[in-house]
mmCIF file of the N, C-alpha and C atoms, coordinates in Angstrom:
data_MODEL
# 
_entry.id   MODEL 
# 
loop_
_atom_site.group_PDB 
_atom_site.id 
_atom_site.type_symbol 
_atom_site.label_atom_id 
_atom_site.label_alt_id 
_atom_site.label_comp_id 
_atom_site.label_asym_id 
_atom_site.label_entity_id 
_atom_site.label_seq_id 
_atom_site.pdbx_PDB_ins_code 
_atom_site.Cartn_x 
_atom_site.Cartn_y 
_atom_site.Cartn_z 
_atom_site.occupancy 
_atom_site.B_iso_or_equiv 
_atom_site.pdbx_formal_charge 
_atom_site.auth_seq_id 
_atom_site.auth_comp_id 
_atom_site.auth_asym_id 
_atom_site.auth_atom_id 
_atom_site.pdbx_PDB_model_num 
ATOM 1   N N  . MET A 1 1  ? 129.138 82.663 47.076 1.00 0.00 ? 1  MET A N  1 
ATOM 2   C CA . MET A 1 1  ? 127.777 82.413 46.645 1.00 0.00 ? 1  MET A CA 1 
ATOM 3   C C  . MET A 1 1  ? 127.756 81.414 45.494 1.00 0.00 ? 1  MET A C  1 
ATOM 4   N N  . ALA A 1 2  ? 128.728 81.469 44.606 1.00 0.00 ? 2  ALA A N  1 
ATOM 5   C CA . ALA A 1 2  ? 128.748 80.577 43.448 1.00 0.00 ? 2  ALA A CA 1 
ATOM 6   C C  . ALA A 1 2  ? 128.901 79.117 43.874 1.00 0.00 ? 2  ALA A C  1 
ATOM 7   N N  . ILE A 1 3  ? 129.633 78.873 44.954 1.00 0.00 ? 3  ILE A N  1 
ATOM 8   C CA . ILE A 1 3  ? 129.817 77.496 45.419 1.00 0.00 ? 3  ILE A CA 1 
ATOM 9   C C  . ILE A 1 3  ? 128.472 76.883 45.789 1.00 0.00 ? 3  ILE A C  1 
ATOM 10  N N  . ALA A 1 4  ? 127.624 77.636 46.462 1.00 0.00 ? 4  ALA A N  1 
ATOM 11  C CA . ALA A 1 4  ? 126.294 77.141 46.826 1.00 0.00 ? 4  ALA A CA 1 
ATOM 12  C C  . ALA A 1 4  ? 125.454 76.875 45.583 1.00 0.00 ? 4  ALA A C  1 
ATOM 13  N N  . ALA A 1 5  ? 125.551 77.722 44.601 1.00 0.00 ? 5  ALA A N  1 
ATOM 14  C CA . ALA A 1 5  ? 124.784 77.540 43.363 1.00 0.00 ? 5  ALA A CA 1 
ATOM 15  C C  . ALA A 1 5  ? 125.214 76.276 42.634 1.00 0.00 ? 5  ALA A C  1 
ATOM 16  N N  . TRP A 1 6  ? 126.471 75.899 42.742 1.00 0.00 ? 6  TRP A N  1 
ATOM 17  C CA . TRP A 1 6  ? 126.962 74.677 42.089 1.00 0.00 ? 6  TRP A CA 1 
ATOM 18  C C  . TRP A 1 6  ? 126.552 73.421 42.854 1.00 0.00 ? 6  TRP A C  1 
ATOM 19  N N  . GLY A 1 7  ? 126.056 73.578 44.066 1.00 0.00 ? 7  GLY A N  1 
ATOM 20  C CA . GLY A 1 7  ? 125.682 72.422 44.870 1.00 0.00 ? 7  GLY A CA 1 
ATOM 21  C C  . GLY A 1 7  ? 126.864 71.821 45.613 1.00 0.00 ? 7  GLY A C  1 
ATOM 22  N N  . ALA A 1 8  ? 127.951 72.560 45.732 1.00 0.00 ? 8  ALA A N  1 
ATOM 23  C CA . ALA A 1 8  ? 129.147 72.061 46.394 1.00 0.00 ? 8  ALA A CA 1 
ATOM 24  C C  . ALA A 1 8  ? 129.030 72.097 47.919 1.00 0.00 ? 8  ALA A C  1 
ATOM 25  N N  . LEU A 1 9  ? 128.082 72.854 48.440 1.00 0.00 ? 9  LEU A N  1 
ATOM 26  C CA . LEU A 1 9  ? 127.877 72.922 49.881 1.00 0.00 ? 9  LEU A CA 1 
ATOM 27  C C  . LEU A 1 9  ? 126.688 72.053 50.279 1.00 0.00 ? 9  LEU A C  1 
ATOM 28  N N  . THR A 1 10 ? 126.847 71.359 51.354 1.00 0.00 ? 10 THR A N  1 
ATOM 29  C CA . THR A 1 10 ? 125.728 70.577 51.881 1.00 0.00 ? 10 THR A CA 1 
ATOM 30  C C  . THR A 1 10 ? 125.640 70.814 53.383 1.00 0.00 ? 10 THR A C  1 
ATOM 31  N N  . ALA A 1 11 ? 124.458 70.651 53.915 1.00 0.00 ? 11 ALA A N  1 
ATOM 32  C CA . ALA A 1 11 ? 124.253 70.784 55.358 1.00 0.00 ? 11 ALA A CA 1 
ATOM 33  C C  . ALA A 1 11 ? 123.618 69.498 55.861 1.00 0.00 ? 11 ALA A C  1 
ATOM 34  N N  . ARG A 1 12 ? 124.140 68.976 56.931 1.00 0.00 ? 12 ARG A N  1 
ATOM 35  C CA . ARG A 1 12 ? 123.585 67.767 57.527 1.00 0.00 ? 12 ARG A CA 1 
ATOM 36  C C  . ARG A 1 12 ? 122.415 68.162 58.418 1.00 0.00 ? 12 ARG A C  1 
ATOM 37  N N  . ILE A 1 13 ? 121.271 67.544 58.199 1.00 0.00 ? 13 ILE A N  1 
ATOM 38  C CA . ILE A 1 13 ? 120.083 67.817 59.007 1.00 0.00 ? 13 ILE A CA 1 
ATOM 39  C C  . ILE A 1 13 ? 120.000 66.729 60.073 1.00 0.00 ? 13 ILE A C  1 
ATOM 40  N N  . GLY A 1 14 ? 120.068 67.157 61.326 1.00 0.00 ? 14 GLY A N  1 
ATOM 41  C CA . GLY A 1 14 ? 120.030 66.209 62.430 1.00 0.00 ? 14 GLY A CA 1 
ATOM 42  C C  . GLY A 1 14 ? 118.612 65.887 62.874 1.00 0.00 ? 14 GLY A C  1 
ATOM 43  N N  . GLU A 1 15 ? 117.806 66.899 63.093 1.00 0.00 ? 15 GLU A N  1 
ATOM 44  C CA . GLU A 1 15 ? 116.431 66.736 63.571 1.00 0.00 ? 15 GLU A CA 1 
ATOM 45  C C  . GLU A 1 15 ? 115.545 67.777 62.910 1.00 0.00 ? 15 GLU A C  1 
ATOM 46  N N  . THR A 1 16 ? 114.285 67.421 62.716 1.00 0.00 ? 16 THR A N  1 
ATOM 47  C CA . THR A 1 16 ? 113.279 68.341 62.197 1.00 0.00 ? 16 THR A CA 1 
ATOM 48  C C  . THR A 1 16 ? 112.088 68.323 63.142 1.00 0.00 ? 16 THR A C  1 
ATOM 49  N N  . PHE A 1 17 ? 111.634 69.520 63.532 1.00 0.00 ? 17 PHE A N  1 
ATOM 50  C CA . PHE A 1 17 ? 110.516 69.643 64.450 1.00 0.00 ? 17 PHE A CA 1 
ATOM 51  C C  . PHE A 1 17 ? 109.445 70.550 63.841 1.00 0.00 ? 17 PHE A C  1 
ATOM 52  N N  . PRO A 1 18 ? 108.177 70.257 64.095 1.00 0.00 ? 18 PRO A N  1 
ATOM 53  C CA . PRO A 1 18 ? 107.127 71.207 63.711 1.00 0.00 ? 18 PRO A CA 1 
ATOM 54  C C  . PRO A 1 18 ? 107.186 72.413 64.658 1.00 0.00 ? 18 PRO A C  1 
ATOM 55  N N  . LEU A 1 19 ? 106.623 73.527 64.230 1.00 0.00 ? 19 LEU A N  1 
ATOM 56  C CA . LEU A 1 19 ? 106.691 74.747 65.033 1.00 0.00 ? 19 LEU A CA 1 
ATOM 57  C C  . LEU A 1 19 ? 106.090 74.588 66.426 1.00 0.00 ? 19 LEU A C  1 
ATOM 58  N N  . ASP A 1 20 ? 105.089 73.737 66.557 1.00 0.00 ? 20 ASP A N  1 
ATOM 59  C CA . ASP A 1 20 ? 104.479 73.583 67.881 1.00 0.00 ? 20 ASP A CA 1 
ATOM 60  C C  . ASP A 1 20 ? 105.374 72.805 68.852 1.00 0.00 ? 20 ASP A C  1 
ATOM 61  N N  . ARG A 1 21 ? 106.506 72.306 68.366 1.00 0.00 ? 21 ARG A N  1 
ATOM 62  C CA . ARG A 1 21 ? 107.476 71.624 69.242 1.00 0.00 ? 21 ARG A CA 1 
ATOM 63  C C  . ARG A 1 21 ? 108.791 72.401 69.325 1.00 0.00 ? 21 ARG A C  1 
ATOM 64  N N  . THR A 1 22 ? 108.693 73.716 69.191 1.00 0.00 ? 22 THR A N  1 
ATOM 65  C CA . THR A 1 22 ? 109.879 74.567 69.255 1.00 0.00 ? 22 THR A CA 1 
ATOM 66  C C  . THR A 1 22 ? 110.610 74.397 70.575 1.00 0.00 ? 22 THR A C  1 
ATOM 67  N N  . ALA A 1 23 ? 109.887 74.243 71.653 1.00 0.00 ? 23 ALA A N  1 
ATOM 68  C CA . ALA A 1 23 ? 110.521 74.054 72.968 1.00 0.00 ? 23 ALA A CA 1 
ATOM 69  C C  . ALA A 1 23 ? 111.362 72.775 72.981 1.00 0.00 ? 23 ALA A C  1 
ATOM 70  N N  . ASP A 1 24 ? 110.882 71.721 72.345 1.00 0.00 ? 24 ASP A N  1 
ATOM 71  C CA . ASP A 1 24 ? 111.656 70.471 72.270 1.00 0.00 ? 24 ASP A CA 1 
ATOM 72  C C  . ASP A 1 24 ? 112.939 70.670 71.471 1.00 0.00 ? 24 ASP A C  1 
ATOM 73  N N  . ALA A 1 25 ? 112.847 71.427 70.379 1.00 0.00 ? 25 ALA A N  1 
ATOM 74  C CA . ALA A 1 25 ? 114.028 71.710 69.566 1.00 0.00 ? 25 ALA A CA 1 
ATOM 75  C C  . ALA A 1 25 ? 115.056 72.505 70.369 1.00 0.00 ? 25 ALA A C  1 
ATOM 76  N N  . LEU A 1 26 ? 114.584 73.495 71.104 1.00 0.00 ? 26 LEU A N  1 
ATOM 77  C CA . LEU A 1 26 ? 115.485 74.293 71.936 1.00 0.00 ? 26 LEU A CA 1 
ATOM 78  C C  . LEU A 1 26 ? 116.124 73.429 73.013 1.00 0.00 ? 26 LEU A C  1 
ATOM 79  N N  . TRP A 1 27 ? 115.340 72.582 73.641 1.00 0.00 ? 27 TRP A N  1 
ATOM 80  C CA . TRP A 1 27 ? 115.856 71.683 74.677 1.00 0.00 ? 27 TRP A CA 1 
ATOM 81  C C  . TRP A 1 27 ? 116.949 70.776 74.103 1.00 0.00 ? 27 TRP A C  1 
ATOM 82  N N  . LEU A 1 28 ? 116.708 70.223 72.923 1.00 0.00 ? 28 LEU A N  1 
ATOM 83  C CA . LEU A 1 28 ? 117.705 69.368 72.278 1.00 0.00 ? 28 LEU A CA 1 
ATOM 84  C C  . LEU A 1 28 ? 118.997 70.137 72.043 1.00 0.00 ? 28 LEU A C  1 
ATOM 85  N N  . SER A 1 29 ? 118.885 71.356 71.562 1.00 0.00 ? 29 SER A N  1 
ATOM 86  C CA . SER A 1 29 ? 120.091 72.136 71.263 1.00 0.00 ? 29 SER A CA 1 
ATOM 87  C C  . SER A 1 29 ? 120.862 72.513 72.523 1.00 0.00 ? 29 SER A C  1 
ATOM 88  N N  . MET A 1 30 ? 120.176 72.603 73.648 1.00 0.00 ? 30 MET A N  1 
ATOM 89  C CA . MET A 1 30 ? 120.827 73.023 74.886 1.00 0.00 ? 30 MET A CA 1 
ATOM 90  C C  . MET A 1 30 ? 121.349 71.866 75.726 1.00 0.00 ? 30 MET A C  1 
ATOM 91  N N  . THR A 1 31 ? 120.780 70.667 75.558 1.00 0.00 ? 31 THR A N  1 
ATOM 92  C CA . THR A 1 31 ? 121.134 69.574 76.456 1.00 0.00 ? 31 THR A CA 1 
ATOM 93  C C  . THR A 1 31 ? 121.930 68.463 75.789 1.00 0.00 ? 31 THR A C  1 
ATOM 94  N N  . GLU A 1 32 ? 121.860 68.343 74.492 1.00 0.00 ? 32 GLU A N  1 
ATOM 95  C CA . GLU A 1 32 ? 122.566 67.276 73.802 1.00 0.00 ? 32 GLU A CA 1 
ATOM 96  C C  . GLU A 1 32 ? 123.465 67.883 72.734 1.00 0.00 ? 32 GLU A C  1 
ATOM 97  N N  . HIS A 1 33 ? 124.197 67.044 72.077 1.00 0.00 ? 33 HIS A N  1 
ATOM 98  C CA . HIS A 1 33 ? 125.054 67.492 70.985 1.00 0.00 ? 33 HIS A CA 1 
ATOM 99  C C  . HIS A 1 33 ? 124.550 66.847 69.707 1.00 0.00 ? 33 HIS A C  1 
ATOM 100 N N  . PRO A 1 34 ? 123.513 67.452 69.112 1.00 0.00 ? 34 PRO A N  1 
ATOM 101 C CA . PRO A 1 34 ? 122.950 66.847 67.900 1.00 0.00 ? 34 PRO A CA 1 
ATOM 102 C C  . PRO A 1 34 ? 123.959 66.884 66.749 1.00 0.00 ? 34 PRO A C  1 
ATOM 103 N N  . VAL A 1 35 ? 123.927 65.844 65.947 1.00 0.00 ? 35 VAL A N  1 
ATOM 104 C CA . VAL A 1 35 ? 124.764 65.807 64.749 1.00 0.00 ? 35 VAL A CA 1 
ATOM 105 C C  . VAL A 1 35 ? 123.950 66.437 63.628 1.00 0.00 ? 35 VAL A C  1 
ATOM 106 N N  . GLY A 1 36 ? 124.369 67.571 63.161 1.00 0.00 ? 36 GLY A N  1 
ATOM 107 C CA . GLY A 1 36 ? 123.652 68.265 62.109 1.00 0.00 ? 36 GLY A CA 1 
ATOM 108 C C  . GLY A 1 36 ? 122.823 69.418 62.655 1.00 0.00 ? 36 GLY A C  1 
ATOM 109 N N  . LYS A 1 37 ? 122.092 70.021 61.762 1.00 0.00 ? 37 LYS A N  1 
ATOM 110 C CA . LYS A 1 37 ? 121.266 71.188 62.091 1.00 0.00 ? 37 LYS A CA 1 
ATOM 111 C C  . LYS A 1 37 ? 119.898 70.774 62.599 1.00 0.00 ? 37 LYS A C  1 
ATOM 112 N N  . ILE A 1 38 ? 119.321 71.615 63.423 1.00 0.00 ? 38 ILE A N  1 
ATOM 113 C CA . ILE A 1 38 ? 117.966 71.409 63.920 1.00 0.00 ? 38 ILE A CA 1 
ATOM 114 C C  . ILE A 1 38 ? 117.064 72.349 63.119 1.00 0.00 ? 38 ILE A C  1 
ATOM 115 N N  . LEU A 1 39 ? 116.079 71.792 62.449 1.00 0.00 ? 39 LEU A N  1 
ATOM 116 C CA . LEU A 1 39 ? 115.178 72.581 61.617 1.00 0.00 ? 39 LEU A CA 1 
ATOM 117 C C  . LEU A 1 39 ? 113.796 72.650 62.229 1.00 0.00 ? 39 LEU A C  1 
ATOM 118 N N  . LEU A 1 40 ? 113.153 73.792 62.072 1.00 0.00 ? 40 LEU A N  1 
ATOM 119 C CA . LEU A 1 40 ? 111.745 73.964 62.432 1.00 0.00 ? 40 LEU A CA 1 
ATOM 120 C C  . LEU A 1 40 ? 110.965 74.092 61.147 1.00 0.00 ? 40 LEU A C  1 
ATOM 121 N N  . ARG A 1 41 ? 109.853 73.392 61.056 1.00 0.00 ? 41 ARG A N  1 
ATOM 122 C CA . ARG A 1 41 ? 109.035 73.461 59.852 1.00 0.00 ? 41 ARG A CA 1 
ATOM 123 C C  . ARG A 1 41 ? 107.641 73.934 60.214 1.00 0.00 ? 41 ARG A C  1 
ATOM 124 N N  . PRO A 1 42 ? 106.975 74.614 59.252 1.00 0.00 ? 42 PRO A N  1 
ATOM 125 C CA . PRO A 1 42 ? 105.628 75.121 59.537 1.00 0.00 ? 42 PRO A CA 1 
ATOM 126 C C  . PRO A 1 42 ? 104.612 74.011 59.678 1.00 0.00 ? 42 PRO A C  1 
# 
């Protein structure tokens, strides 16, 4: 936990989708190999 508090961990964000495009985010995760994490935003 302390490593995260120091800012030593980072996560690469590959794509960001609004909640109404959740199906598109799921499709991307199942059909392609995105570089980074797929985020859903409100």
